[in-house]
All heavy atoms as an XYZ file, in Angstrom:
910
protein
N      67.323     90.351     44.899
C      67.974     89.844     46.037
C      68.865     90.910     46.672
O      69.608     91.519     45.974
C      68.834     88.697     45.630
C      68.074     87.410     45.291
S      69.209     86.054     45.701
C      68.977     85.054     44.453
N      68.753     90.971     47.941
C      69.486     92.007     48.637
C      70.884     91.517     49.053
O      71.781     92.296     49.384
C      68.772     92.466     49.886
O      68.575     91.436     50.822
N      71.051     90.221     49.147
C      72.290     89.559     49.507
C      72.565     89.685     51.003
O      73.619     89.416     51.490
N      71.510     90.068     51.769
C      71.731     90.090     53.189
C      71.641     88.739     53.813
O      70.740     87.962     53.433
C      70.552     91.004     53.839
C      70.819     92.458     53.580
O      71.936     92.895     53.236
N      69.778     93.234     53.857
N      72.433     88.459     54.755
C      72.361     87.191     55.431
C      71.567     87.456     56.726
O      71.418     88.632     57.147
C      73.852     86.688     55.837
O      74.424     87.622     56.706
C      74.611     86.415     54.543
N      71.099     86.445     57.449
C      70.395     86.656     58.679
C      71.233     87.412     59.668
O      70.765     88.184     60.422
C      70.098     85.215     59.139
C      70.052     84.410     57.911
C      71.117     85.081     56.927
N      72.587     87.156     59.639
C      73.440     87.841     60.578
C      73.530     89.365     60.284
O      73.535     90.215     61.210
C      74.961     87.312     60.553
C      74.972     85.883     61.122
C      76.379     85.339     61.067
O      77.231     86.003     60.510
O      76.471     84.266     61.616
N      73.426     89.813     59.064
C      73.394     91.173     58.788
C      72.111     91.838     58.995
O      72.008     92.988     59.359
C      73.784     91.456     57.280
C      75.165     91.159     56.830
C      75.508     91.521     55.495
C      76.936     91.169     55.196
N      77.275     91.445     53.781
N      70.976     91.062     58.963
C      69.677     91.625     59.295
C      69.550     91.875     60.764
O      68.955     92.810     61.214
C      68.512     90.645     58.824
C      68.410     90.577     57.375
O      68.937     91.529     56.624
O      67.843     89.579     56.828
N      70.146     91.080     61.547
C      70.096     91.237     62.969
C      71.581     91.208     63.572
O      72.090     90.127     63.805
C      69.317     90.024     63.647
C      69.212     90.151     65.176
O      69.530     91.248     65.716
O      68.739     89.170     65.801
N      72.165     92.386     63.718
C      73.523     92.426     64.098
C      73.850     91.916     65.439
O      74.918     91.435     65.780
C      73.845     93.957     64.086
C      72.533     94.646     64.151
C      71.521     93.678     63.518
N      72.803     91.771     66.330
C      73.019     91.154     67.657
C      73.072     89.663     67.654
O      73.598     89.112     68.564
C      72.055     91.689     68.669
O      70.777     91.255     68.226
C      72.158     93.201     68.871
N      72.553     88.964     66.586
C      72.522     87.554     66.602
C      73.915     86.940     66.582
O      74.173     85.920     67.317
C      71.686     87.055     65.450
O      72.306     87.337     64.179
N      74.834     87.508     65.839
C      76.195     86.993     65.833
C      76.905     87.376     67.066
O      77.767     86.635     67.551
C      77.005     87.586     64.627
N      76.609     88.553     67.604
C      77.248     89.024     68.850
C      76.745     88.357     70.166
O      77.492     88.477     71.219
C      77.072     90.512     68.996
C      77.832     91.275     67.818
O      78.862     90.754     67.361
N      77.311     92.358     67.438
N      75.557     87.667     70.103
C      75.116     87.054     71.231
C      75.988     86.030     71.874
O      75.993     85.675     73.043
C      73.704     86.426     71.043
C      72.626     87.499     70.929
C      71.299     86.810     70.657
C      70.201     87.942     70.544
N      68.817     87.321     70.293
N      76.833     85.368     71.007
C      77.799     84.468     71.402
C      79.014     85.058     72.183
O      79.629     84.393     72.813
C      78.228     83.690     70.217
C      77.248     82.913     69.488
C      77.743     82.231     68.248
C      76.584     81.524     67.568
N      76.944     81.142     66.223
N      79.156     86.413     72.020
C      80.225     87.086     72.664
C      79.883     87.562     74.045
O      80.756     88.195     74.731
C      80.709     88.249     71.881
O      79.673     89.280     71.792
C      81.049     87.830     70.416
N      78.717     87.301     74.578
C      78.334     87.827     75.894
C      77.935     86.550     76.696
O      77.449     85.577     76.251
C      77.160     88.817     75.876
C      75.958     88.366     75.180
C      77.674     90.076     75.272
C      74.772     89.286     75.228
N      78.111     86.741     78.043
C      77.814     85.582     78.999
C      76.551     85.916     79.815
O      75.837     84.938     80.151
C      78.935     85.376     79.978
O      80.077     85.097     79.240
N      76.175     87.148     80.015
C      75.006     87.519     80.814
C      73.741     87.247     79.996
O      73.774     87.472     78.768
C      75.118     88.999     81.165
C      76.197     89.311     82.208
C      76.150     90.785     82.444
C      76.041     88.593     83.488
N      72.727     86.814     80.590
C      71.451     86.621     79.887
C      70.749     87.867     79.562
O      70.429     88.668     80.385
C      70.551     85.729     80.900
C      71.172     86.074     82.261
C      72.612     86.415     82.036
N      70.660     88.087     78.265
C      70.086     89.294     77.726
C      68.611     89.528     78.289
O      68.152     90.680     78.605
C      70.047     89.266     76.220
C      71.498     89.410     75.728
C      69.149     90.437     75.594
C      71.589     89.476     74.233
N      67.805     88.438     78.439
C      66.521     88.540     78.929
C      66.435     89.169     80.315
O      65.545     89.886     80.681
C      65.805     87.175     78.870
O      66.448     86.309     79.722
N      67.442     88.794     81.138
C      67.490     89.316     82.528
C      67.828     90.887     82.461
O      67.297     91.669     83.302
C      68.536     88.535     83.376
C      68.644     88.993     84.730
C      67.428     88.657     85.563
N      67.183     87.227     85.483
C      66.761     86.597     86.616
N      66.513     87.148     87.622
N      66.613     85.295     86.590
N      68.726     91.266     81.561
C      69.145     92.657     81.521
C      67.933     93.427     80.973
O      67.616     94.579     81.508
C      70.291     92.812     80.584
C      70.645     94.304     80.389
C      71.638     92.118     81.207
N      67.180     92.824     80.032
C      66.005     93.524     79.544
C      64.963     93.691     80.641
O      64.385     94.823     80.770
C      65.369     92.657     78.395
C      64.048     93.359     77.895
C      63.350     92.448     76.819
N      64.149     92.354     75.602
C      64.608     91.211     75.158
N      64.395     90.032     75.843
N      65.296     91.117     74.117
N      64.773     92.722     81.465
C      63.856     92.784     82.551
C      64.314     93.820     83.562
O      63.404     94.696     84.061
C      63.788     91.391     83.330
C      62.819     91.289     84.443
C      61.408     91.391     83.914
C      63.039     89.954     85.200
N      65.547     93.999     83.876
C      66.088     95.059     84.832
C      65.886     96.388     84.186
O      65.321     97.331     84.879
C      67.501     94.800     85.104
C      67.689     93.559     85.977
C      68.121     95.980     85.863
C      69.059     93.051     86.196
N      66.157     96.547     82.862
C      65.946     97.835     82.226
C      64.511     98.158     82.255
O      64.178     99.321     82.446
C      66.517     97.754     80.836
C      68.043     97.662     80.809
S      68.644     97.404     79.070
C      68.449     99.018     78.397
N      63.595     97.256     82.008
C      62.088     97.587     81.906
C      61.562     97.927     83.260
O      60.492     98.432     83.356
C      61.343     96.401     81.275
C      61.557     96.375     79.798
C      60.559     95.282     79.169
C      60.544     95.406     77.718
N      59.659     94.373     77.115
N      62.261     97.545     84.338
C      61.790     97.816     85.677
C      61.868     99.361     86.021
O      61.179     99.782     86.978
C      62.594     96.982     86.721
O      63.904     97.463     86.806
N      62.565    100.102     85.201
C      62.642    101.494     85.426
C      61.391    102.201     84.782
O      61.028    101.936     83.591
C      63.891    102.092     84.712
O      63.800    103.502     84.771
N      60.767    103.020     85.530
C      59.538    103.729     84.974
C      59.830    104.642     83.811
O      59.016    105.104     83.077
C      59.004    104.389     86.117
C      60.065    104.601     87.146
C      61.009    103.475     86.968
N      61.170    105.104     83.655
C      61.578    105.975     82.667
C      61.743    105.375     81.270
O      61.947    105.893     80.272
C      62.816    106.662     82.969
C      62.705    107.502     84.260
O      61.569    108.031     84.570
O      63.778    107.667     85.030
N      61.830    103.945     81.227
C      62.009    103.168     80.064
C      60.714    102.732     79.489
O      59.960    102.039     80.077
C      62.976    101.928     80.311
C      63.143    101.141     79.046
C      64.316    102.528     80.888
N      60.408    103.170     78.228
C      59.171    102.724     77.589
C      59.503    101.618     76.583
O      58.806    100.654     76.439
C      58.537    103.925     76.937
O      59.302    104.505     75.976
N      60.582    101.731     75.813
C      60.951    100.685     74.893
C      62.492    100.522     74.834
O      63.233    101.499     75.204
C      60.465    100.944     73.490
O      61.033    102.183     73.022
N      62.959     99.414     74.495
C      64.361     99.116     74.415
C      64.830     98.672     73.052
O      64.374     97.694     72.630
C      64.718     98.034     75.503
C      64.336     98.462     76.809
C      66.238     97.692     75.477
C      64.302     97.445     77.949
N      65.756     99.503     72.541
C      66.354     99.032     71.206
C      67.184     97.825     71.439
O      67.920     97.787     72.421
C      67.082    100.268     70.683
C      67.784    100.105     69.396
O      68.580     99.115     69.278
N      67.512    100.950     68.544
N      67.320     96.893     70.427
C      67.988     95.722     70.544
C      69.492     96.058     70.645
O      70.281     95.371     71.323
C      67.752     94.850     69.359
C      66.435     94.109     69.404
C      66.283     93.261     70.662
O      67.205     92.509     71.004
N      65.104     93.425     71.276
N      70.000     97.136     69.852
C      71.385     97.480     70.001
C      71.698     98.036     71.379
O      72.795     97.692     71.952
C      71.754     98.537     68.929
C      71.706     97.978     67.488
O      71.895     96.721     67.321
O      71.464     98.696     66.571
N      70.811     98.842     71.873
C      71.049     99.337     73.251
C      71.087     98.252     74.288
O      71.854     98.254     75.208
C      69.966    100.425     73.653
N      70.176     97.319     74.092
C      70.159     96.152     74.964
C      71.481     95.319     75.003
O      72.015     95.048     76.022
C      68.912     95.213     74.730
C      68.822     93.980     75.545
C      68.584     94.256     76.952
C      67.614     93.178     74.979
N      71.939     95.057     73.768
C      73.129     94.344     73.567
C      74.385     95.104     74.249
O      75.070     94.543     75.003
C      73.455     94.045     72.111
C      74.848     93.495     71.929
C      75.076     92.152     72.199
C      75.818     94.243     71.500
C      76.315     91.578     72.015
C      77.110     93.764     71.315
C      77.324     92.398     71.574
N      74.433     96.386     73.904
C      75.520     97.218     74.485
C      75.514     97.376     75.986
O      76.584     97.299     76.663
C      75.535     98.586     73.872
C      75.874     98.600     72.308
C      75.758     99.986     71.713
C      77.370     98.129     72.088
N      74.303     97.521     76.551
C      74.126     97.511     77.992
C      74.593     96.166     78.585
O      75.286     96.163     79.644
C      72.723     97.900     78.373
O      72.382     99.132     77.762
C      72.534     97.947     79.910
N      74.205     95.069     77.961
C      74.552     93.794     78.492
C      76.044     93.601     78.403
O      76.704     93.149     79.399
C      73.881     92.685     77.667
O      72.473     92.858     77.732
C      74.167     91.342     78.254
N      76.644     93.964     77.299
C      78.162     93.881     77.127
C      78.906     94.690     78.116
O      79.916     94.242     78.766
C      78.548     94.156     75.732
C      79.941     93.787     75.389
C      80.197     92.377     75.478
C      81.728     92.055     75.162
N      82.007     90.647     75.398
N      78.441     95.944     78.300
C      79.067     96.881     79.113
C      79.016     96.413     80.652
O      79.957     96.527     81.426
C      78.486     98.234     79.068
N      77.830     95.816     81.031
C      77.715     95.228     82.356
C      78.649     94.162     82.597
O      79.300     94.031     83.565
C      76.258     94.833     82.583
O      75.374     95.919     82.310
C      76.056     94.258     83.923
N      78.713     93.265     81.561
C      79.621     92.170     81.710
C      81.060     92.610     81.822
O      81.839     92.049     82.707
C      79.495     91.243     80.358
C      80.345     90.034     80.412
C      80.029     89.151     79.229
O      78.935     88.726     79.077
O      80.921     88.936     78.442
N      81.502     93.600     81.035
C      82.830     94.030     81.109
C      83.124     94.758     82.408
O      84.198     94.526     83.099
C      83.170     95.000     80.004
C      83.171     94.418     78.574
C      83.343     95.454     77.566
C      84.330     93.431     78.476
N      82.161     95.478     83.006
C      82.295     96.077     84.346
C      82.443     94.976     85.422
O      83.297     95.090     86.277
C      81.101     96.992     84.576
C      81.079     97.452     86.074
C      81.870     98.472     86.376
C      80.269     96.856     87.002
C      81.916     98.945     87.683
C      80.315     97.325     88.282
C      81.128     98.425     88.736
N      81.655     93.956     85.388
C      81.704     92.925     86.317
C      83.142     92.161     86.293
O      83.710     91.938     87.330
C      80.621     91.858     86.197
C      80.846     90.633     87.037
C      79.223     92.576     86.575
N      83.618     92.023     85.060
C      84.904     91.429     84.845
C      86.027     92.278     85.359
O      86.863     91.822     86.062
C      85.221     91.182     83.362
C      84.389     89.971     82.773
C      84.601     89.784     81.317
O      85.307     90.525     80.682
N      84.107     88.767     80.706
N      85.882     93.614     85.180
C      86.877     94.616     85.658
C      86.842     94.551     87.220
O      87.880     94.570     87.852
C      86.546     95.974     85.084
C      87.518     97.012     85.572
N      88.914     96.991     85.235
C      87.358     98.096     86.246
C      89.461     98.034     85.750
N      88.584     98.681     86.452
N      85.663     94.611     87.853
C      85.579     94.547     89.273
C      86.179     93.288     89.787
O      86.889     93.318     90.847
C      84.100     94.731     89.680
C      83.831     94.524     91.198
C      84.555     95.569     92.057
C      82.366     94.546     91.448
N      85.835     92.175     89.215
C      86.399     90.853     89.684
C      87.852     90.737     89.564
O      88.625     90.312     90.509
C      85.726     89.699     88.949
N      88.423     91.229     88.498
C      89.844     91.154     88.267
C      90.568     92.123     89.235
O      91.560     91.752     89.826
C      90.177     91.590     86.840
C      91.694     91.487     86.439
C      92.125     89.991     86.611
C      91.867     91.956     85.042
N      90.074     93.343     89.420
C      90.657     94.239     90.404
C      90.532     93.672     91.815
O      91.531     93.783     92.585
C      89.923     95.626     90.359
N      89.504     93.113     92.141
C      89.302     92.526     93.489
C      90.225     91.325     93.676
O      90.810     91.181     94.743
C      87.866     92.104     93.757
O      87.081     93.090     93.607
N      90.350     90.475     92.709
C      91.295     89.350     92.772
C      92.741     89.830     92.825
O      93.386     89.301     93.727
C      91.105     88.504     91.459
C      92.021     87.271     91.381
C      91.693     86.143     92.176
C      93.157     87.215     90.756
C      92.423     84.980     92.255
C      93.954     86.050     90.727
C      93.634     84.965     91.506
N      93.131     90.718     92.078
C      94.485     91.178     92.099
C      94.908     91.929     93.450
O      96.077     91.828     93.880
C      94.784     92.230     90.896
C      94.898     91.427     89.638
O      95.185     90.249     89.626
N      94.696     92.195     88.515
N      93.973     92.532     93.999
C      94.269     93.249     95.323
C      93.680     92.482     96.501
O      93.891     92.919     97.600
C      93.557     94.655     95.266
C      94.100     95.598     94.230
N      93.382     95.803     92.992
C      95.295     96.195     94.068
C      94.219     96.572     92.300
N      95.309     96.804     92.847
N      93.099     91.358     96.264
C      92.556     90.607     97.368
C      93.370     89.573     98.054
O      94.552     89.368     97.577
N      92.924     88.828     98.963
C      93.646     87.848     99.766
C      93.502     86.463     99.041
O      94.243     85.580     99.441
C      93.098     87.750    101.182
O      91.800     87.387    101.097
N      92.726     86.340     98.043
C      92.540     84.985     97.387
C      93.477     84.683     96.353
O      93.423     83.649     95.750
N      94.516     85.502     96.101
C      95.415     85.269     95.023
C      96.257     83.922     95.271
O      96.532     83.227     94.387
C      96.464     86.373     94.887
C      96.730     86.765     93.520
C      97.464     88.059     93.394
C      97.737     88.397     91.933
N      98.533     89.550     91.699
N      96.598     83.736     96.538
C      97.304     82.561     96.941
C      96.488     81.267     96.710
O      96.987     80.264     96.293
C      97.748     82.557     98.393
C      98.703     83.752     98.707
C      98.040     85.089     98.945
O      96.906     85.034     99.505
O      98.606     86.072     98.647
N      95.228     81.365     97.061
C      94.339     80.238     96.989
C      93.566     80.113     95.629
O      92.664     79.295     95.366
C      93.326     80.163     98.108
O      92.545     81.225     98.053
N      93.909     81.141     94.785
C      93.207     81.196     93.472
C      91.652     81.246     93.644
O      90.928     80.581     92.984
C      93.592     80.080     92.492
C      93.373     80.419     91.036
O      93.352     81.602     90.645
N      93.140     79.379     90.228
N      91.195     82.167     94.555
C      89.804     82.379     94.761
C      89.456     83.822     94.929
O      90.316     84.654     95.217
C      89.347     81.494     95.946
O      89.931     82.049     97.160
N      88.164     84.135     94.821
C      87.693     85.479     95.036
C      86.566     85.392     96.079
O      85.557     84.616     95.883
C      87.195     86.026     93.719
C      86.709     87.423     93.784
C      87.742     88.441     94.056
C      86.094     87.839     92.306
N      86.586     86.273     97.066
C      85.617     86.147     98.134
C      84.860     87.498     98.193
O      85.237     88.525     97.631
C      86.269     85.877     99.500
O      87.038     87.008     99.880
N      83.708     87.508     98.904
C      82.912     88.689     99.079
C      83.772     89.718     99.738
O      83.676     90.986     99.395
C      81.697     88.373     99.985
C      80.845     89.543    100.234
C      79.858     89.927     99.377
C      81.062     90.345    101.377
C      79.037     91.034     99.620
C      80.301     91.454    101.596
C      79.319     91.857    100.758
O      78.594     92.941    101.020
N      84.568     89.383    100.705
C      85.420     90.402    101.390
C      86.370     91.081    100.418
O      86.641     92.220    100.620
C      86.064     89.810    102.644
O      86.976     88.735    102.132
N      86.840     90.291     99.451
C      87.728     90.899     98.496
C      86.984     91.971     97.681
O      87.576     93.093     97.366
C      88.303     89.908     97.554
C      89.249     88.887     98.194
O      89.850     89.279     99.206
O      89.358     87.783     97.656
N      85.761     91.687     97.277
C      84.937     92.647     96.503
C      84.617     93.844     97.340
O      84.680     94.942     96.990
C      83.630     91.958     96.090
C      83.749     90.886     95.011
C      82.457     90.100     94.859
C      84.110     91.478     93.685
N      84.226     93.656     98.606
C      83.882     94.736     99.554
C      85.112     95.658     99.791
O      85.005     96.813     99.828
C      83.382     94.174    100.863
N      86.213     95.051     99.964
C      87.486     95.742    100.203
C      87.853     96.640     99.014
O      88.202     97.768     99.097
C      88.669     94.831    100.471
C      89.924     95.504    100.821
N      90.165     96.215    101.969
C      91.069     95.715    100.047
C      91.422     96.658    101.907
N      91.992     96.384    100.735
N      87.662     96.069     97.789
C      87.952     96.857     96.544
C      86.960     97.964     96.445
O      87.408     99.110     96.076
C      87.858     95.953     95.345
O      88.841     94.908     95.427
C      88.116     96.719     94.043
N      85.716     97.816     96.756
C      84.742     98.841     96.659
C      85.086     99.986     97.649
O      84.893    101.111     97.354
C      83.330     98.219     96.970
N      85.645     99.534     98.840
C      85.964    100.618     99.819
C      87.218    101.294     99.530
O      87.350    102.556     99.702
C      86.048     99.953    101.185
C      86.362    100.878    102.348
C      86.440    100.159    103.690
O      86.323     98.939    103.724
O      86.658    100.847    104.694
N      88.168    100.713     99.046
C      89.603    101.239     98.942
C      89.868    101.832     97.495
O      90.715    102.671     97.379
C      90.685    100.203     99.235
C      90.563     99.663    100.634
C      90.787    100.799    101.645
C      90.716    100.239    103.042
N      90.821    101.279    104.088
N      89.103    101.492     96.490
C      89.432    101.923     95.176
C      88.391    102.939     94.769
O      87.162    102.756     94.791
C      89.292    100.791     94.144
O      90.174     99.694     94.564
C      89.711    101.229     92.729
N      88.789    104.134     94.433
C      87.980    105.325     94.214
C      86.974    105.045     92.979
O      85.854    105.374     93.069
C      88.844    106.547     93.897
C      87.996    107.835     93.733
C      88.805    109.033     93.515
O      89.967    109.057     93.931
O      88.225    109.962     92.960
N      87.453    104.315     92.034
C      86.620    103.969     90.847
C      85.353    103.144     91.299
O      84.281    103.368     90.651
C      87.407    103.115     89.924
O      88.587    103.860     89.494
C      86.616    102.798     88.624
N      85.518    102.357     92.339
C      84.459    101.436     92.717
C      83.775    101.890     93.997
O      82.933    101.262     94.574
C      84.945     99.941     92.914
C      85.487     99.336     91.722
C      86.795     99.039     91.651
C      84.686     99.146     90.573
C      87.333     98.526     90.535
C      85.185     98.569     89.457
C      86.563     98.275     89.380
N      84.132    103.090     94.491
C      83.613    103.570     95.790
C      82.088    103.681     95.846
O      81.460    103.549     96.852
C      84.271    104.909     96.128
C      84.066    105.250     97.526
N      84.718    104.583     98.605
C      83.411    106.202     98.227
C      84.283    105.093     99.756
N      83.493    106.074     99.507
N      81.452    103.921     94.689
C      79.979    103.999     94.633
C      79.289    102.687     94.957
O      78.083    102.728     95.290
C      79.506    104.566     93.247
C      79.708    103.515     92.141
C      78.576    102.701     91.759
C      80.879    103.272     91.440
C      78.725    101.728     90.716
C      81.030    102.326     90.469
C      79.907    101.565     90.064
N      80.096    101.618     95.082
C      79.422    100.326     95.416
C      79.527    100.011     96.895
O      79.049     98.962     97.269
C      80.278     99.178     94.610
C      80.143     99.211     93.210
C      81.131     98.174     92.527
C      78.767     98.876     92.631
N      80.011    100.868     97.659
C      80.174    100.579     99.056
C      78.775    100.328     99.844
O      78.770     99.528    100.760
C      80.884    101.663     99.841
O      80.246    103.021     99.600
C      82.354    101.797     99.392
N      77.708    100.980     99.328
C      76.378    100.660     99.923
C      75.885     99.283     99.472
O      75.163     98.644    100.213
C      75.439    101.736     99.462
C      75.682    103.074    100.079
O      76.395    103.158    101.031
O      75.210    104.067     99.521
N      76.318     98.802     98.278
C      75.902     97.614     97.789
C      76.722     96.380     98.282
O      76.234     95.262     98.509
C      75.809     97.534     96.305
C      74.900     98.628     95.756
C      75.520     96.228     95.708
C      74.976     98.928     94.250
N      77.972     96.684     98.457
C      79.002     95.661     98.931
C      79.587     96.167    100.261
O      80.789     96.378    100.298
C      80.191     95.537     97.869
C      79.689     94.939     96.573
C      80.868     95.032     95.537
C      79.350     93.442     96.764
N      78.750     96.255    101.269
C      79.433     96.615    102.627
C      80.301     95.599    103.183
O      80.065     94.404    102.805
C      78.181     96.948    103.389
C      77.131     96.008    102.888
C      77.391     95.970    101.416
N      81.191     96.041    104.010
C      82.043     95.023    104.690
C      81.116     94.243    105.659
O      80.245     94.811    106.274
C      83.149     95.637    105.448
C      84.346     96.039    104.617
C      85.505     96.280    105.445
C      86.798     96.261    104.570
N      88.004     96.270    105.261
N      81.370     92.949    105.678
C      80.554     92.090    106.695
C      81.120     92.316    108.017
O      82.292     92.469    108.356
C      80.752     90.639    106.312
C      79.932     90.191    105.047
C      79.978     88.709    104.988
C      79.140     88.312    103.773
N      79.141     86.811    103.527
N      80.108     92.569    108.955
C      80.502     92.660    110.361
C      79.551     91.649    111.146
O      78.358     91.428    110.676
C      80.305     94.012    110.928
C      78.928     94.595    110.825
C      81.304     94.949    110.261
C      78.800     95.937    111.478
N      79.961     91.247    112.255
C      79.217     90.396    113.112
C      78.072     91.170    113.763
O      78.248     92.377    114.115
C      80.018     89.691    114.261
C      81.100     88.807    113.733
C      81.985     88.319    114.893
C      80.572     87.615    112.907
N      76.952     90.580    114.052
C      75.780     91.143    114.658
C      76.118     91.773    115.969
O      75.733     92.948    116.282
C      74.673     90.263    114.768
N      76.986     91.108    116.789
C      77.379     91.645    118.076
C      78.125     92.968    117.972
O      78.019     93.864    118.648
C      78.024     90.559    118.892
C      79.336     90.196    118.430
C      80.106     89.284    119.443
N      81.313     88.793    118.817
C      81.507     87.554    118.330
N      80.417     86.611    118.441
N      82.535     87.140    117.766
N      78.969     92.961    116.916
C      79.828     94.214    116.731
C      78.921     95.370    116.273
O      79.149     96.457    116.632
C      80.956     94.000    115.693
C      81.931     92.922    116.135
O      82.081     92.756    117.333
O      82.550     92.312    115.260
N      77.978     95.086    115.423
C      76.982     96.064    114.980
C      76.173     96.615    116.116
O      75.979     97.814    116.242
C      76.056     95.488    113.925
C      75.055     96.520    113.370
C      75.492     97.534    112.607
C      73.697     96.350    113.674
C      74.479     98.507    112.136
C      72.766     97.310    113.247
C      73.212     98.309    112.438
O      72.269     99.178    111.943
N      75.710     95.746    116.944
C      74.909     96.127    118.152
C      75.803     97.042    119.113
O      75.251     98.024    119.681
C      74.354     94.904    118.882
C      73.307     94.124    118.097
C      72.965     92.930    118.877
C      72.006     95.016    117.886
N      77.029     96.741    119.291
C      77.948     97.524    120.086
C      78.110     98.866    119.429
O      78.044     99.892    120.250
C      79.268     96.811    120.267
C      79.381     95.625    121.179
C      80.713     95.014    121.214
C      80.748     93.759    122.008
N      82.093     93.097    122.022
N      78.187     98.954    118.204
C      78.347    100.251    117.531
C      77.031    101.102    117.687
O      77.147    102.327    117.938
C      78.607    100.113    115.993
O      79.766     99.271    115.876
C      78.783    101.373    115.286
N      75.893    100.389    117.599
C      74.658    101.110    117.792
C      74.518    101.695    119.238
O      74.085    102.824    119.416
C      73.499    100.201    117.495
C      73.160     99.906    116.060
C      71.972     98.949    115.880
C      72.814    101.254    115.294
N      74.887    100.848    120.144
C      74.882    101.273    121.605
C      75.786    102.436    121.836
O      75.427    103.354    122.499
C      75.229    100.149    122.556
C      74.143     99.044    122.571
C      74.602     97.815    123.457
O      75.615     97.984    124.103
O      73.924     96.870    123.332
N      76.973    102.367    121.252
C      77.941    103.431    121.460
C      77.432    104.758    120.836
O      77.627    105.856    121.402
C      79.339    103.083    120.859
N      76.866    104.624    119.656
C      76.244    105.813    119.029
C      75.058    106.437    119.735
O      74.985    107.620    119.883
C      75.809    105.493    117.510
C      77.044    105.339    116.635
O      78.196    105.748    116.913
N      76.880    104.612    115.502
N      74.270    105.583    120.328
C      73.124    105.981    121.133
C      73.608    106.773    122.388
O      73.069    107.761    122.828
C      72.289    104.816    121.557
N      74.640    106.219    123.036
C      75.187    106.846    124.179
C      75.810    108.308    123.851
O      75.612    109.163    124.565
C      76.267    106.046    124.919
C      75.704    104.861    125.734
C      76.737    104.221    126.521
N      76.696    102.773    125.978
C      77.717    102.093    125.739
N      78.904    102.440    125.958
N      77.510    100.780    125.312
N      76.415    108.384    122.672
C      76.952    109.721    122.299
C      75.880    110.655    121.981
O      76.097    111.900    122.227
C      77.850    109.471    121.061
C      79.177    108.875    121.332
C      79.951    108.854    120.037
N      80.870    107.759    120.057
C      81.236    107.043    119.047
N      80.895    107.390    117.835
N      81.986    105.979    119.098
N      74.817    110.173    121.421
C      73.620    111.038    121.048
C      72.876    111.609    122.154
O      72.077    112.594    122.091
N      72.964    111.086    123.399
C      72.238    111.533    124.526
C      72.807    112.690    125.156
O      73.817    113.162    125.210
C      72.162    110.361    125.605
C      71.332    109.252    125.188
C      71.161    108.233    126.237
N      70.445    107.058    125.629
C      70.243    105.993    126.335
N      70.747    105.797    127.509
N      69.535    105.081    125.760
């Protein structure tokens, strides 16, 4: 008898309760990369946990610096503002652009076209 419990045989089984993101979805995203041929269970768990912690950090920073503190809410504009103004999250500006109205965007395109002529 080895004395191993099922939890010791699969270290991620006990830890699955400590994460909120669906591991299967993270696995699917990881497998979508052509550079990934196989995924170790420990690597999958750590990637899932790291992603969850990153999202929590982004949400907390956005909430603390956003306008929703009074109403106890977090909005897309809070996230976009944090991505734009915080150097740590600046890489997200392409993913979380500030929302603008279509008419404002069209005006900007027209102004840029006039300058380019």
